[in-house]
C-alpha positions in Angstrom: 206.9 30.5 82.5 206.6 26.8 83.1 203.2 24.9 81.9 202.9 22.2 84.3 200.3 19.8 82.7 198.3 17.1 85.2 197.1 14.3 83.2 193.5 15.9 82.6 195.3 18.8 80.8 197.9 16.6 79.1 195.1 14.4 77.1 193.6 17.8 76.1 196.5 18.6 74.0 195.9 15.5 71.7 191.8 15.2 72.1 189.9 18.3 71.4 187.7 18.9 74.2 186.7 22.0 76.5 189.6 23.9 77.3 192.0 22.5 74.7 192.2 25.8 72.8 192.8 27.9 76.0 195.5 25.0 76.8 197.3 25.0 73.6 197.7 28.8 73.7 199.1 28.7 77.0 201.7 26.2 75.5 202.6 28.3 73.0 203.5 31.1 75.6 205.6 28.7 77.8 209.1 28.3 78.1 208.7 24.8 78.7 205.9 22.1 79.4 206.3 20.0 82.2 204.7 16.8 83.6 205.2 14.3 86.4 206.4 11.0 85.4 203.1 9.5 86.8 201.1 11.3 83.8 202.2 8.6 81.3 200.8 5.7 83.1 197.5 8.1 84.0 197.0 9.0 80.4 197.5 5.6 79.1 195.0 4.2 81.5 192.5 6.8 80.5 193.1 6.5 76.9 192.8 2.9 77.0 189.5 3.0 79.1 188.1 5.3 76.3 189.1 2.8 73.7 187.2 0.1 75.6 184.0 1.9 76.4 184.0 3.4 72.9 185.5 1.2 70.5 184.9 3.0 67.5 187.4 5.7 68.9 190.2 2.8 69.3 191.9 3.8 66.1 192.2 7.4 67.0 193.1 6.4 70.6 196.2 4.6 69.1 197.1 7.5 67.2 197.0 9.8 70.4 199.2 7.1 72.2 201.7 7.5 69.4 201.7 11.2 69.2 202.1 11.2 73.1 205.3 8.7 72.8 206.5 11.2 70.0 206.3 14.3 72.2 207.0 12.8 75.7 210.9 13.6 75.2 210.2 17.2 74.8 208.5 17.5 78.0 210.2 18.1 81.1 209.5 15.1 83.3 209.4 15.4 87.1 210.5 12.3 88.7 209.4 10.7 91.7 211.2 10.7 94.9 210.7 10.3 98.5 211.0 14.0 99.2 208.3 14.4 96.4 206.0 12.0 97.8 206.5 13.4 101.5 205.6 16.7 100.0 202.6 15.2 98.4 201.4 13.6 101.5 201.4 17.0 103.2 199.5 18.3 100.5 197.3 15.5 100.5 196.4 16.4 104.2 196.2 20.1 103.6 194.3 20.3 100.8 191.9 17.1 101.2 193.5 15.7 97.8 193.5 12.3 96.5 196.8 10.6 96.2 197.8 11.2 92.3 196.3 14.5 92.6 198.8 15.4 95.5 201.8 13.9 93.7 200.9 16.2 90.5 200.6 19.2 92.7 203.8 18.3 94.5 205.8 17.9 91.0 204.4 21.2 90.1 205.7 22.7 93.1 208.9 21.2 92.8 209.3 22.5 89.2 208.8 26.0 90.2 211.4 25.5 93.2 214.1 24.0 90.9 213.6 26.4 88.1 212.8 29.7 89.8 210.1 30.3 87.4 206.5 31.0 87.8 204.4 27.8 87.1 201.2 27.9 85.1 199.3 24.8 86.4 197.2 23.3 83.8 194.3 21.1 85.4 190.6 20.3 85.0 189.9 19.7 88.6 188.6 22.1 90.9 189.8 21.3 94.1 193.3 20.7 92.4 193.2 24.2 91.0 192.2 25.8 94.2 195.1 24.1 96.0 197.3 25.3 93.4 196.1 28.9 93.4 196.8 28.7 97.3 200.4 27.8 96.8 200.7 30.7 94.3 200.3 29.1 90.9 198.1 30.4 88.1 195.6 28.1 86.5 193.3 28.0 83.8 
């Protein structure tokens, strides 16, 4: 099984929040953990925003960024290609998704197609999870 983490799930691997324990349990079951290339920028943007809004968390946020950097080479990183963004455009239209959400879903779909393995889609967005389920993926 491939565990595909969108950015909301990826961050929960490093910051303890609701859903972190279940996500880590799924990670232990997975053959690989996959992410989309955009998750790096999205994660850094979210973490930096948190550090700005809660200055007392700034040091911990820097440690989280360092941990992500150490782990990143161990993830299967799906690249953005023209065919992937075209699929994402179709998903945005079909499922009424935001742009980057549709890219995350298209990347997960591409991971399943390439690997010929089931994908467990880890995400904490209701609409995006619903779309993933409609495409046959298991979700949190």
